[in-house]
C-alpha positions as CSV (number, residue, x, y, z in Angstrom):
1,M,0.0,0.2,0.0
2,N,1.6,3.3,-1.1
3,D,1.9,5.8,1.5
4,I,0.7,9.3,1.8
5,L,3.2,11.9,1.1
6,W,3.4,15.4,2.5
7,V,5.5,18.6,2.8
8,E,5.4,21.5,4.7
9,N,5.3,25.0,2.5
10,T,8.9,26.4,2.9
11,M,8.7,28.1,-0.7
12,P,9.9,31.6,-1.0
13,K,6.9,34.1,-1.1
14,T,6.2,36.4,-4.1
15,E,4.5,39.8,-4.1
16,D,1.1,38.0,-4.1
17,K,-0.3,39.9,-7.0
18,N,-2.9,37.2,-7.9
19,L,-4.7,37.3,-4.6
20,E,-6.7,40.1,-5.7
21,I,-8.3,37.9,-8.2
22,M,-10.3,36.2,-5.3
23,A,-11.5,39.7,-3.7
24,L,-14.5,39.6,-1.9
25,E,-16.1,42.1,-4.4
26,N,-15.3,39.7,-7.2
27,V,-16.8,36.8,-5.5
28,R,-20.0,38.7,-4.7
29,K,-20.5,39.4,-8.3
30,A,-20.0,35.6,-9.2
31,R,-22.5,34.7,-6.5
32,A,-25.0,37.4,-7.6
33,F,-24.9,35.8,-11.0
34,H,-25.3,32.4,-10.1
35,E,-28.2,33.3,-7.7
36,S,-30.0,34.8,-10.7
37,F,-30.3,31.3,-12.6
38,P,-33.9,29.6,-11.9
39,Q,-31.8,26.3,-11.3
40,Y,-29.9,27.9,-8.4
41,T,-30.2,26.7,-4.8
42,R,-27.4,26.6,-2.2
43,T,-25.9,23.3,-2.0
44,P,-26.0,21.6,1.4
45,L,-23.3,22.0,4.2
46,A,-23.3,18.7,6.0
47,K,-22.3,18.9,9.7
48,L,-21.0,15.5,11.0
49,E,-21.0,16.0,14.8
50,R,-20.5,12.3,15.5
51,M,-17.9,11.8,13.1
52,A,-16.1,14.9,14.4
53,T,-16.3,13.3,17.8
54,Y,-14.8,10.0,16.4
55,L,-11.9,11.7,14.6
56,G,-11.2,13.6,17.9
57,I,-12.1,17.2,16.5
58,K,-14.5,19.7,17.6
59,E,-16.5,20.5,14.3
60,L,-16.5,18.9,10.9
61,Y,-18.3,20.4,7.8
62,V,-18.4,18.9,4.3
63,K,-19.8,21.0,1.4
64,D,-21.9,18.6,-0.7
65,E,-21.7,19.8,-4.4
66,S,-23.4,16.7,-5.6
67,Y,-26.6,18.9,-5.6
68,R,-25.0,21.9,-7.9
69,F,-27.6,22.9,-10.6
70,G,-28.6,19.1,-11.0
71,L,-25.0,18.3,-12.5
72,N,-23.6,16.4,-9.6
73,A,-20.5,18.6,-9.4
74,F,-19.2,22.1,-8.7
75,K,-17.5,22.9,-12.0
76,V,-20.2,24.5,-13.6
77,L,-19.9,27.5,-11.3
78,G,-16.5,28.3,-13.1
79,G,-17.5,27.8,-16.7
80,S,-20.8,29.5,-16.5
81,F,-19.2,32.8,-14.8
82,A,-16.3,32.8,-17.1
83,M,-18.4,32.5,-20.3
84,A,-20.7,35.4,-18.8
85,R,-17.8,37.5,-18.4
86,Y,-16.4,36.8,-21.7
87,I,-19.8,38.1,-23.2
88,A,-19.9,40.9,-21.1
89,K,-16.6,42.1,-22.2
90,Q,-17.1,41.5,-25.7
91,I,-20.3,43.9,-25.7
92,G,-18.6,46.3,-23.4
93,K,-21.0,45.8,-20.3
94,D,-20.2,44.5,-16.6
95,V,-21.1,40.9,-15.7
96,S,-23.6,42.3,-13.0
97,E,-25.5,43.7,-16.1
98,L,-25.9,40.3,-17.6
99,P,-28.1,38.1,-15.2
100,Y,-29.6,34.7,-16.5
101,R,-32.6,36.2,-18.1
102,V,-30.6,38.8,-20.1
103,L,-27.9,36.5,-21.0
104,T,-30.5,33.9,-22.5
105,S,-32.5,36.6,-24.2
106,D,-33.1,36.7,-28.1
107,A,-31.9,40.4,-27.5
108,L,-28.5,39.4,-26.2
109,R,-28.1,36.6,-28.8
110,E,-28.6,39.1,-31.7
111,E,-26.2,41.6,-30.0
112,F,-23.5,39.1,-29.0
113,G,-24.0,36.4,-32.0
114,Q,-22.7,33.1,-31.1
115,A,-19.3,31.7,-30.2
116,T,-17.8,28.3,-30.0
117,F,-16.5,27.4,-26.4
118,F,-13.6,24.8,-26.4
119,T,-12.4,23.1,-23.5
120,A,-10.6,19.8,-22.3
121,T,-12.0,17.9,-19.3
122,D,-11.9,14.8,-17.4
123,G,-15.7,15.1,-17.1
124,N,-17.1,17.6,-14.7
125,H,-15.7,21.0,-16.1
126,G,-16.6,20.0,-19.5
127,R,-20.3,18.9,-18.6
128,G,-20.4,22.5,-16.8
129,V,-19.2,24.2,-20.2
130,A,-21.4,22.2,-22.4
131,W,-24.5,23.0,-20.1
132,S,-23.6,26.5,-19.8
133,A,-23.3,26.8,-23.5
134,N,-26.6,25.0,-24.2
135,I,-28.8,27.3,-22.1
136,L,-27.0,30.3,-23.2
137,K,-27.7,29.3,-27.0
138,Q,-23.9,29.0,-27.8
139,K,-21.7,26.3,-29.0
140,A,-19.2,23.8,-27.1
141,V,-16.4,21.4,-28.3
142,V,-15.2,19.3,-25.5
143,F,-11.9,17.1,-25.7
144,M,-11.6,14.4,-23.3
145,P,-8.5,12.2,-22.4
146,K,-8.2,8.5,-22.8
147,G,-9.5,6.4,-20.3
148,T,-12.6,8.5,-20.0
149,T,-15.7,6.5,-19.1
150,K,-18.8,6.1,-21.2
151,T,-20.9,7.8,-18.6
152,R,-18.9,10.9,-18.6
153,F,-18.9,11.2,-22.2
154,D,-22.7,10.7,-22.5
155,N,-23.2,13.3,-19.7
156,I,-21.4,16.0,-22.0
157,E,-23.0,14.6,-25.1
158,R,-26.2,15.1,-23.8
159,E,-26.0,19.0,-23.4
160,N,-25.6,19.2,-27.3
161,A,-21.9,19.4,-27.1
162,T,-19.5,18.2,-29.7
163,V,-17.4,16.0,-27.5
164,T,-14.5,13.3,-28.5
165,I,-12.3,11.1,-26.6
166,E,-8.7,11.6,-27.5
167,N,-5.7,9.3,-27.4
168,A,-4.0,11.5,-25.3
169,N,-3.8,12.6,-21.6
170,Y,-5.7,15.7,-19.9
171,D,-2.6,18.2,-20.5
172,E,-2.4,17.1,-24.1
173,C,-6.2,17.6,-24.7
174,V,-6.0,21.2,-23.4
175,R,-3.4,22.0,-26.1
176,M,-5.8,20.3,-28.4
177,A,-8.4,22.6,-27.5
178,A,-6.5,25.8,-27.6
179,E,-5.5,25.1,-31.2
180,A,-8.9,24.2,-32.3
181,A,-10.2,27.5,-30.9
182,E,-7.4,29.6,-32.6
183,N,-8.5,28.0,-35.8
184,T,-12.1,28.5,-35.4
185,K,-14.3,31.8,-36.0
186,N,-15.5,33.0,-32.8
187,G,-13.5,30.3,-30.9
188,V,-13.0,30.9,-27.3
189,V,-10.9,28.4,-25.0
190,V,-12.6,28.0,-21.5
191,Q,-10.2,26.2,-19.5
192,D,-9.6,25.8,-15.8
193,T,-6.0,26.2,-16.0
194,A,-3.7,28.9,-16.9
195,W,-0.3,29.5,-18.7
196,D,1.6,32.5,-19.8
197,G,-0.7,34.5,-22.0
198,Y,-3.8,33.0,-21.0
199,E,-4.8,34.2,-17.6
200,E,-8.1,36.2,-17.8
201,I,-10.5,33.3,-18.3
202,P,-9.0,31.1,-15.8
203,S,-9.1,34.0,-13.3
204,W,-12.9,34.3,-14.0
205,I,-13.4,30.6,-13.7
206,M,-11.8,30.8,-10.1
207,Q,-14.0,33.7,-9.1
208,G,-17.0,31.3,-10.2
209,Y,-15.6,28.7,-7.8
210,G,-15.6,31.5,-4.9
211,T,-19.5,31.0,-4.8
212,M,-19.0,27.8,-3.3
213,A,-16.6,28.9,-0.7
214,D,-18.7,32.0,0.0
215,E,-21.9,29.6,0.6
216,A,-19.9,27.5,2.8
217,N,-18.6,30.2,5.0
218,G,-22.1,31.8,5.5
219,Q,-23.6,28.2,6.4
220,M,-20.8,27.6,8.8
221,E,-21.7,30.9,10.4
222,A,-25.4,29.9,10.6
223,Y,-24.2,26.8,12.6
224,G,-22.4,29.3,14.9
225,C,-18.8,28.6,13.8
226,E,-17.2,32.0,13.0
227,C,-14.2,30.7,10.9
228,P,-12.9,27.2,10.2
229,T,-9.3,26.4,11.7
230,H,-8.6,24.1,8.8
231,V,-9.6,23.7,5.1
232,F,-8.8,20.6,3.0
233,V,-9.0,21.2,-0.7
234,Q,-8.4,19.0,-3.4
235,A,-6.3,20.1,-6.5
236,G,-5.8,18.9,-10.2
237,V,-4.4,22.0,-11.8
238,G,-5.1,23.9,-8.7
239,S,-7.7,26.3,-9.8
240,L,-10.1,25.2,-7.2
241,A,-7.6,25.1,-4.3
242,G,-6.4,28.6,-5.4
243,A,-9.9,29.8,-5.3
244,V,-10.7,28.4,-2.1
245,Q,-7.3,29.6,-0.4
246,G,-7.6,33.0,-2.2
247,Y,-11.2,33.4,-0.7
248,F,-10.2,32.9,2.9
249,A,-7.3,34.8,2.9
250,N,-9.1,37.7,1.9
251,R,-12.1,36.9,3.9
252,Y,-9.9,36.5,7.2
253,P,-6.8,38.5,6.5
254,E,-5.7,38.8,10.1
255,N,-6.5,34.9,11.1
256,P,-7.0,32.7,8.2
257,P,-7.6,29.0,8.2
258,M,-4.9,26.6,7.7
259,V,-5.2,25.5,4.1
260,I,-4.1,21.7,3.1
261,V,-3.9,21.0,-0.7
262,V,-4.8,17.3,-1.4
263,E,-3.7,15.7,-4.8
264,A,-4.0,12.3,-6.4
265,Q,-0.5,10.8,-6.2
266,A,-0.5,9.8,-9.9
267,A,-0.7,13.6,-10.8
268,D,0.8,15.4,-7.7
269,C,2.3,18.2,-9.7
270,L,1.7,20.7,-6.6
271,Y,3.2,18.4,-4.1
272,R,6.2,17.9,-6.3
273,S,6.6,21.6,-6.9
274,A,6.3,22.3,-3.3
275,A,8.9,19.6,-2.2
276,S,11.3,21.4,-4.5
277,H,11.1,24.3,-1.9
278,D,12.3,26.9,-4.4
279,G,8.9,27.8,-5.9
280,S,9.5,26.4,-9.3
281,I,6.8,24.4,-10.9
282,H,7.3,20.7,-11.7
283,I,5.2,18.8,-14.1
284,V,3.9,15.3,-14.1
285,D,3.6,13.7,-17.4
286,G,2.4,10.4,-19.0
287,D,-1.2,8.6,-18.4
288,M,-1.5,9.6,-14.7
289,E,-3.6,6.7,-14.1
290,T,-5.9,7.1,-10.8
291,I,-9.4,6.6,-10.0
292,M,-9.6,10.3,-9.1
293,A,-10.2,11.3,-12.8
294,G,-11.0,15.0,-12.0
295,L,-7.5,15.3,-10.4
296,A,-5.6,13.6,-13.1
297,C,-3.8,17.1,-14.3
298,G,0.1,17.4,-14.5
299,E,0.6,20.9,-15.3
300,P,-0.3,23.6,-12.5
301,N,-2.5,26.7,-13.2
302,T,0.3,29.2,-13.0
303,I,-1.8,32.1,-11.5
304,S,-3.3,29.5,-8.9
305,W,0.1,28.2,-8.0
306,D,1.1,31.7,-7.0
307,I,-1.6,32.0,-4.7
308,L,-0.9,28.6,-3.2
309,R,2.7,29.0,-2.7
310,N,2.2,32.3,-0.6
311,H,-0.5,30.8,1.7
312,V,-1.0,27.1,1.8
313,K,0.4,25.3,4.9
314,V,0.9,21.6,3.6
315,F,0.6,20.0,0.3
316,T,-0.4,16.3,0.2
317,S,0.0,13.5,-2.2
318,C,-2.6,10.7,-1.9
319,P,-2.7,7.2,-3.2
320,D,-6.3,5.8,-4.6
321,W,-7.0,4.0,-1.4
322,V,-7.3,7.3,0.5
323,A,-10.1,8.5,-1.7
324,E,-11.8,5.0,-1.4
325,R,-11.8,5.3,2.4
326,G,-13.1,8.7,2.2
327,M,-16.1,7.4,-0.2
328,K,-17.0,4.7,2.1
329,M,-17.0,6.6,5.4
330,L,-19.1,9.4,3.8
331,A,-21.6,7.0,2.5
332,A,-22.0,5.0,5.7
333,P,-22.0,7.6,8.5
334,F,-22.8,7.4,12.1
335,R,-26.3,7.1,12.9
336,G,-27.8,10.9,13.1
337,D,-25.0,12.3,10.7
338,P,-26.4,13.0,7.1
339,Q,-24.9,10.9,4.3
340,V,-22.7,12.3,1.7
341,I,-22.5,10.7,-1.8
342,S,-19.1,11.6,-2.9
343,G,-17.2,10.5,-6.0
344,E,-13.6,9.7,-5.9
345,S,-12.3,13.3,-6.4
346,G,-14.8,14.7,-4.1
347,A,-13.8,12.2,-1.1
348,V,-10.2,12.5,-1.0
349,P,-9.8,15.4,1.4
350,F,-11.9,13.6,4.1
351,G,-10.0,10.4,3.6
352,L,-7.0,12.3,4.3
353,L,-8.4,13.7,7.2
354,A,-9.6,10.3,8.6
355,C,-6.1,9.0,7.9
356,I,-4.4,11.8,9.8
357,M,-6.5,11.6,12.7
358,K,-6.7,7.7,13.0
359,M,-3.6,6.3,11.7
360,K,-0.2,6.5,13.8
361,R,2.1,6.7,10.9
362,Y,0.6,10.4,10.3
363,R,1.2,11.6,13.8
364,D,3.8,14.0,12.8
365,L,1.6,15.5,10.0
366,R,-1.2,15.7,12.8
367,D,1.3,17.7,14.9
368,V,2.2,20.1,12.2
369,L,-1.3,20.9,11.4
370,K,-2.3,21.2,14.8
371,L,-5.4,19.0,14.5
372,D,-7.0,18.4,17.9
373,E,-10.2,18.6,19.9
374,N,-10.5,22.4,19.1
375,S,-10.4,22.2,15.5
376,R,-13.1,23.1,13.2
377,V,-12.5,21.4,9.8
378,L,-14.2,22.3,6.5
379,L,-13.9,20.0,3.4
380,F,-15.4,20.3,-0.1
381,S,-17.1,17.2,-1.7
382,T,-16.6,18.6,-5.0
383,E,-18.6,15.8,-7.0
384,G,-21.2,13.1,-6.3
385,D,-21.3,9.7,-8.1
386,T,-20.6,11.2,-11.6
387,D,-19.5,7.6,-12.6
388,P,-22.3,5.7,-10.9
389,N,-20.9,2.1,-11.7
390,R,-17.4,2.8,-10.3
391,F,-18.9,4.5,-7.1
392,K,-21.1,1.3,-6.7
393,D,-17.9,-1.1,-7.3
394,I,-15.8,0.9,-4.8
395,I,-18.6,1.3,-2.1
396,W,-19.6,-2.3,-2.4
397,D,-16.2,-3.7,-2.7
398,M,-16.7,-5.4,-6.2
């Protein structure tokens, strides 16, 4: 059984210029945009009181994104807001002037025309982009990496997108999407990663993810918890992690929660970059085989990486068995605690927390994180059973 790897963040800091991307005003605009959708409801924040007692912490909260817009994952928050901001920019308006009813109107379609939004995805992001393009009367083209399951492919095709599974890994699909957009009239890349020269749309996607963090913060306050002491957040390219870290750093500048980044070991580019201790980015290549399909990304988002290296406490690299443990425990909670149906990429932060608190060989990490009976921990279950057959096989041990 492969071990969990971890490293404390000792990297040199930068001027932190990208933290302002997640300024609270930007997050408020994103949340107001999402709230304008008729499909919008605030997703549940599960408070697991008995599980917290079992793990030896004070409070445990899990944000359950399986209820997001009927799409079983959080990713639509980023793609939809980025597309709205792109359209707003093209017609010279602020995104606050383009709520759902305006974006979907015939008048807007006549003013803006039609674009083709290109993206690469392991599943959830592409489905969110396809769904958004469909309801906004735009086009979507989605590239998926080899190993993609039929369920995830079908979910995207159902949203009237053009979708293909390529004989390539995720990062190679990103490059395919970018090239296709460049060679298409009114083609636009909507990708949840950033590279030199492609930063604006990824920053908008991160702001869209801020809706989830802002909801969770308000829900914790309603429970009487002013601020989490610890936030565990998963990372593929790091866009979500940077968004969550950026939100809480801006929300609680004087006393921010300790943030722990959680990656799939087969694609742990952020962990490897942090382990270098010099702030340089290290890329993971190859097939990156892991059950955590949404985290199988080997090239970090450059703007998110800047936020993470300045603020994150610990970076971790988790084998698949950690995600499996998290899925099983959340699916079969203590009597009285709510059940959370969490997919492979959604459950790995909880699996890591459980291992840290209950396995002796991770006592050093528990001590570094100061996890104890006073800790108030927030986790994000970013997806439900997006691949129901695999979910069943893991939970039922088939």
